[in-house]
C-alpha atoms as a printed R data frame, in Angstrom:
   type eleno elety resid chain resno       x       y        z
1  ATOM     1    CA   MET     A     1  54.691 -12.653 -106.007
2  ATOM     2    CA   SER     A     2  56.499 -13.902 -109.114
3  ATOM     3    CA   ASN     A     3  58.854 -10.914 -108.955
4  ATOM     4    CA   ILE     A     4  59.970 -11.970 -105.465
5  ATOM     5    CA   LYS     A     5  60.618 -15.537 -106.657
6  ATOM     6    CA   LEU     A     6  62.598 -14.210 -109.610
7  ATOM     7    CA   ASP     A     7  64.720 -12.051 -107.287
8  ATOM     8    CA   GLU     A     8  65.365 -15.049 -105.026
9  ATOM     9    CA   THR     A     9  66.312 -17.178 -108.039
10 ATOM    10    CA   ILE     A    10  68.743 -14.556 -109.354
11 ATOM    11    CA   PHE     A    11  70.269 -14.185 -105.886
12 ATOM    12    CA   SER     A    12  70.593 -17.960 -105.612
13 ATOM    13    CA   ILE     A    13  72.304 -18.214 -109.009
14 ATOM    14    CA   ARG     A    14  74.701 -15.377 -108.164
15 ATOM    15    CA   ARG     A    15  75.540 -17.004 -104.846
16 ATOM    16    CA   LEU     A    16  76.157 -20.348 -106.554
17 ATOM    17    CA   LEU     A    17  78.376 -18.752 -109.200
18 ATOM    18    CA   MET     A    18  80.433 -16.937 -106.581
19 ATOM    19    CA   SER     A    19  80.771 -20.072 -104.482
20 ATOM    20    CA   VAL     A    20  82.165 -21.832 -107.574
21 ATOM    21    CA   LEU     A    21  84.228 -19.080 -109.210
22 ATOM    22    CA   TRP     A    22  85.881 -17.500 -106.176
23 ATOM    23    CA   PRO     A    23  87.534 -20.657 -104.761
24 ATOM    24    CA   SER     A    24  88.621 -21.684 -108.253
25 ATOM    25    CA   PHE     A    25  90.185 -18.236 -108.772
26 ATOM    26    CA   LEU     A    26  92.098 -18.558 -105.508
27 ATOM    27    CA   MET     A    27  93.326 -22.048 -106.388
28 ATOM    28    CA   ALA     A    28  94.372 -20.874 -109.858
29 ATOM    29    CA   SER     A    29  96.435 -18.136 -108.221
30 ATOM    30    CA   VAL     A    30  98.109 -20.571 -105.833
31 ATOM    31    CA   SER     A    31  98.732 -23.181 -108.521
32 ATOM    32    CA   MET     A    32 100.279 -20.555 -110.795
33 ATOM    33    CA   GLY     A    33 102.651 -19.536 -108.026
34 ATOM    34    CA   VAL     A    34 103.675 -23.133 -107.455
35 ATOM    35    CA   LEU     A    35 103.880 -24.067 -111.135
36 ATOM    36    CA   PHE     A    36 105.944 -21.119 -112.278
37 ATOM    37    CA   GLY     A    37 107.953 -21.078 -109.078
38 ATOM    38    CA   LEU     A    38 109.279 -24.462 -110.172
39 ATOM    39    CA   PHE     A    39 109.373 -24.033 -113.966
40 ATOM    40    CA   GLU     A    40 110.489 -21.196 -116.204
41 ATOM    41    CA   PRO     A    41 107.798 -20.438 -118.834
42 ATOM    42    CA   GLY     A    42 110.395 -19.985 -121.582
43 ATOM    43    CA   THR     A    43 111.696 -23.520 -121.111
44 ATOM    44    CA   LEU     A    44 108.329 -25.234 -121.507
45 ATOM    45    CA   ALA     A    45 108.060 -27.454 -124.562
46 ATOM    46    CA   LEU     A    46 105.112 -28.984 -126.342
47 ATOM    47    CA   ARG     A    47 105.911 -32.116 -128.391
48 ATOM    48    CA   ASP     A    48 109.616 -31.324 -128.637
49 ATOM    49    CA   ASP     A    49 108.948 -27.752 -129.814
50 ATOM    50    CA   THR     A    50 109.585 -24.822 -127.512
51 ATOM    51    CA   LEU     A    51 106.703 -22.410 -127.179
52 ATOM    52    CA   GLU     A    52 107.362 -19.250 -129.186
53 ATOM    53    CA   LEU     A    53 105.247 -17.090 -126.903
54 ATOM    54    CA   SER     A    54 106.162 -14.384 -124.444
55 ATOM    55    CA   ASN     A    55 106.170 -15.209 -120.746
56 ATOM    56    CA   THR     A    56 103.126 -12.989 -120.175
57 ATOM    57    CA   VAL     A    57 101.072 -14.899 -122.743
58 ATOM    58    CA   ILE     A    58 102.115 -18.237 -121.229
59 ATOM    59    CA   TYR     A    59 101.220 -17.009 -117.730
60 ATOM    60    CA   THR     A    60  97.813 -15.808 -118.952
61 ATOM    61    CA   ILE     A    61  96.933 -18.993 -120.826
62 ATOM    62    CA   ALA     A    62  98.063 -21.180 -117.933
63 ATOM    63    CA   PHE     A    63  96.108 -19.081 -115.428
64 ATOM    64    CA   PHE     A    64  92.866 -19.408 -117.360
65 ATOM    65    CA   ILE     A    65  93.399 -23.152 -117.812
66 ATOM    66    CA   MET     A    66  93.959 -23.535 -114.061
67 ATOM    67    CA   TRP     A    67  90.920 -21.358 -113.339
68 ATOM    68    CA   LEU     A    68  88.780 -23.448 -115.691
69 ATOM    69    CA   LEU     A    69  89.930 -26.696 -114.057
70 ATOM    70    CA   GLY     A    70  89.210 -25.266 -110.602
71 ATOM    71    CA   ALA     A    71  85.782 -24.040 -111.724
72 ATOM    72    CA   LEU     A    72  84.937 -27.467 -113.132
73 ATOM    73    CA   SER     A    73  85.961 -29.095 -109.875
74 ATOM    74    CA   SER     A    74  84.040 -26.609 -107.721
75 ATOM    75    CA   GLY     A    75  81.043 -26.769 -110.030
76 ATOM    76    CA   LEU     A    76  80.925 -30.542 -109.850
77 ATOM    77    CA   THR     A    77  81.098 -30.361 -106.063
78 ATOM    78    CA   ALA     A    78  78.280 -27.793 -105.984
79 ATOM    79    CA   LEU     A    79  76.202 -29.955 -108.319
80 ATOM    80    CA   LEU     A    80  76.677 -33.023 -106.138
81 ATOM    81    CA   MET     A    81  75.794 -31.030 -103.016
82 ATOM    82    CA   CYS     A    82  72.584 -29.716 -104.617
83 ATOM    83    CA   LYS     A    83  71.512 -33.173 -105.753
84 ATOM    84    CA   SER     A    84  71.963 -34.672 -102.289
85 ATOM    85    CA   ARG     A    85  69.452 -32.325 -100.636
């Protein structure tokens, strides 16, 4: 019996992770298209200093930041939905 409950728990956790990570991945992709469609990565500056990184590195860092922000947002929504039941 406990093995069945463990399997259900693992399935539930996987489903929750995918319901948080997949939408945040999609939004990170869209936001990257919008962000770098408007701004050139080489012209970005941080406190009056231009970033001395290649465009690929800037794209990668920005993508993971956007993905993290989307995951935090989706995770908070999932947490609030679970608490309301």
